[in-house]
N, C-alpha and C positions, 0 to 999 in steps of 0.2 A: 625783838628771841632772831638767832639766825634759823632761818632753814634749810632745810639737811635733805639731798637729792636721796632716794635709795634706787636701787635698780634689783628689779626682779628675774631671775633667769628659770627660775621653774616654770612647765607649761602649766602646772594644775593651778598655780595662781592666778586670779583673773582680777579688770577691774572692776569694783563693785562688794570683791568680797567682805570675810573680814577679818581677812588679815589687812587689808586696801584703807578698813574702813579705821580702825585699829592708828595705820602709820597718816594718814589722815588727818584725822583728827588732834593727832599728836602734831601738828604742823606741819608733817614730808609731803614734799614733792612724790609722788611716788609713780617710778619708769618702769614700763619692762621688753623684752630682750626679742627681738623681731624673730618669728619663726627661726629661720633662714641664719639667726645670731647661733640661734642656738643645735641644728642640725653640723654646721659650719665653724663653730668656734666664736666668739667674740669680738669683738674690733677693737683697737684701743681707738673709736669716738665712741662707743655702748660706755667707755667707765670711764672716759676723761674727767669729768665731773661732778664725778659722784659719791657719797660721803660715805657712804656704806652697798656692800651686796646681799642680797640674800641667793645663792645660790645652788644652785640641782650643781648634773653630772658635766658641767661643762666646760671643760681646762681653763681654771685661771693660771697663766703663764708668770710668768717672771715677768713678762714682756707688759702684760698687762695692767698688770700690777706696779710696775715702774711707769707707765704713763697715765697713770689714779695719781695725781697727789692733791687730793682730794679725800681720796683716800683713806678707812679709819677704821670699822672694821668690815669686816665675811663672815655671815655666819653659812656655812655650809650645812641643807636642811640632811638630817637623818644622823647616824655616828661612825661613819665613814667621810674623809675628808684627802683623802689620795690624787686629788684631780685638784689640787693647791696645791699651789708653789712656797709649802710655808715658810720655807727661809727664807724668800724673798719678799714676805711679807711682814717677818722678823724686821728682816732689812733693814724697809720704809716706813717701822715704827705701825705695824700694820695686824692689827689683834684678830685671832679668825676662833669662830666660834661652833660647835657642831648643836646637834638636841638632839641627846641620847633618850636615849628610852622610850620615843613616841613611837618607834614601830615593833618593839617591841613581839607584840602581840598580832600584828600582822605579818613578820617575817617567820614567827616561832608555827603559826595555821599554817602556813603556806608549805615548810618545810614539811609536818604530819604529814599533808595532804602528797608532798612528792617520797612520803615515805611507802606512803599506804600506793602510790601509783606502782613506786618501782616492787613494793611485791606482790603488787593483784595485778599489774599489765596495763592500765585500766587506756591508756593511751593508746597501746596496739592494740588491743582489744578493740577502743573506738574502729582506729582508724581499717584496721581488717573490716567488721560492717559493715564499714563502707564503703571499702573497695567492693565487696559483692560475697568473701570468705565468714566462715561462720566456726572457729575454732576455739573452743574449751580446752585451754591452756591449763593448766595446774600455777596457781598463783603458791605466796607463803602466808602464812601469820605473822600478823608482828610478836604477839603472847607469847612467849616463852621463845623468843632471837635475846641480841645482847646491840643496844645502841653505843657507839663511840663518841662519846660529845668530844671535841678540840675548840677548847674556850668554852669555859664556864661564864660567863656574863652574862646581860639580862637576860638576852636572848638564849643561847646556849640555857641555862636553866630553867625558862616557860620549856622550852623544848624536854627537856628533860620530864618536869613532871607529869606533863602531857602523853611521855612513850611509858612513865611508871604506871598511868590510869591504864593505858590499853597494855598491861601487862611486861612489861618491854625490864631487862636489868640494866641498867642503866652507867653505865665507866666515862670518870672526865679526865681531857686531857691539860691543866691548867694550870702554869708553874705557880701561877697567883693565886691558885686552890683554897678555899679554906678550910682545912679537917675537919672542922665545927661544923660548918656549911653541911658538908659532904655525908660528915654522920646521921647528923640530922634525916639530913633527905633520903641517906639509903644509898648515896655515888659513891661507886668506885674509884680513889683515887686510881692513877694507872701512867706510867712511861708512855710519850709516845709507839715505841717500838707495840710494848705491849699491847696498850690498844687498838692498833693495829691488826695483831693475827688475834686477839681472841672478839674483837667485835662482828656480829653480821652485816651488820649495814652502821658507817661513817658520815659523822658531817658536822660541817664545818663552819665555827663563829667565829673566823678573828680576823682580826684588821690586815689592810696588806701592808706589809712593809718590806726594809731591802732584807728585811732576822727573815720574814714567811711567808716571800718572794718561791712560787715553786714550791712548797714546802710539799708537798703534795706530788711529788717524782717518782720517776721511776723504778727506783729504789724505797722508795715507801706504799705503790701500790703493789710492786711487788710482793711485802710483807705483807700483805692485810689475808683475810682468807679469799681462800678459794671458793669462789661462788655469792662472795661477796658483792654490798651494794653501796656506793657513795656518794654525795650528799651535798652540794657546796650552794649556798641561800649569801656566801659571805661578800667574797670577792675572785674574780675572775681568774688574777695573778695566782695565787693562791693555787692552783692546781694548772702538774703541768698537761695542759690540755693535749696534744702527740703522744704521752704514755696513757694515757688515759684510754686515748682511742688504739692504741695498740692490742690495752690487757681488756677491753671491753673484744676487740673481732677478735680478738686469741681463747675469747671463753674465760682468765684467771677471774674475769671479777664477772657479776649477772649479770648488775645494771648500774647502771648513774643516774642521778640531777640536773642536770644547772641553770640556775637560774640567773647566773654571772658567766658572762667569761671574761677573758685577757684584750678581747677586739670586740666590740662591742657598735654600731650591730653582726652580725658576724657573718661575716664575706659571705657574698655568694660561692663559692671556690673550696668555703674552708670544709678544712676531712669531715670537720666531727661531723656538716652534713648526709654524712653516705656511713656513719657506723651507727651498728647495732645497738639496739637496748639501750640504748640514751633518753633519755629526754629534757629536750629543751627549755624554759619559756626565755620570756625577754626584761630578765630584771622587775619581776612584778614583786615583791614581795614585799615592800613594802608599800605596796601602790594599794594604799583603800585608805576608802572617800575616809576615814578615820582616824587615824597615821596620817596621813596627807594634811589634812585637820589641825590635827592639832602640833606637826612638824610648823608649819606657818603661821598659826599665834606662837610657837618660843619661838622661833627668829627672830617675830619680828617683834616681840618682848625683849630679845637677845639686845638687838640695836637699837632702841628708846631706850635702853639703860643705860648702853654705853655714849653715846650720840649726849645724854641728858647728862650721865650720874660721872664716866668716869667705866662702873664697874658691869662686869657678864657673869652671867652665874657657869656656863661649859664649854670656858679658855680651855683650844685642845693643848698639852703637855711642854708644845715647845714655843707658846704663847706666850708660855707665865714666867718671860724672862723677860717682857716689854713692858721698858718705864711705862705706866699712866699717861698717857696723852693729856693735854691742858682741855682747857672745856670746849676754850671757848680760841678762834684762831685769832692772830693778829691781827 
């Protein structure tokens, strides 16, 4: 039986954990990227002889994929895969999968936490107290406010459910929205423009693609209610950060919270560091013990299913056209 080599690049999966045991018990040799590879980008040497990669946020470029002749499958932990050159993988006959659904609860919970932070100024008040001030600024209740959800997938639905439990009215914009689901759960469908105009809070739950890149641009932000709040736990590239910073500085928006940025980590001299009424967290929405455990196990299961049986449950759409590979190389 062929012994497959699996490279794990995520920092939270480690030798001896459940994922490692699952793979080794199936006869795989498990390799781990070095911290310098994760911080500075993977090298061709790191991927040269591997059959599978369980990947985090590190860029998997065409150059890397083309330099990995044995590579057969990439599983990107989480739902997003914009760091993987899927076109290059498809050209090479490498399938690309994700682990959808595993971080739904974690991302939804952080989103609601950021909603509360924006509404009540929790982070700002903490910073003021630490600095010696004692400012009792009035916030606003979420109950009775309107939440606009852009992207009503698994995470968006979870956020909507919690928001309704807090007494919020929920609007949604999603071209794939199921009208029956919306009716059953008292979610009002809106056009993109109407949602921006009517919502007190707007939260983003969409994938990054050419169609959604800077979807929240200067025009979209101008269309939002004066005094509204923007929450982004999706991908940094869907928001025009310069336009957002300008709107916050001018006071058109009352606040915003970003867990994701177009460039991560945030550069030292980035103008967002000096923007008022802005909460920034370091891409931690999916970073819970439970979510990471689910993601790692699902990724490992897909690697084994594909390497041993030629099947994978969660192929990204572009990979559905890849012909099934031979199970054993000649």
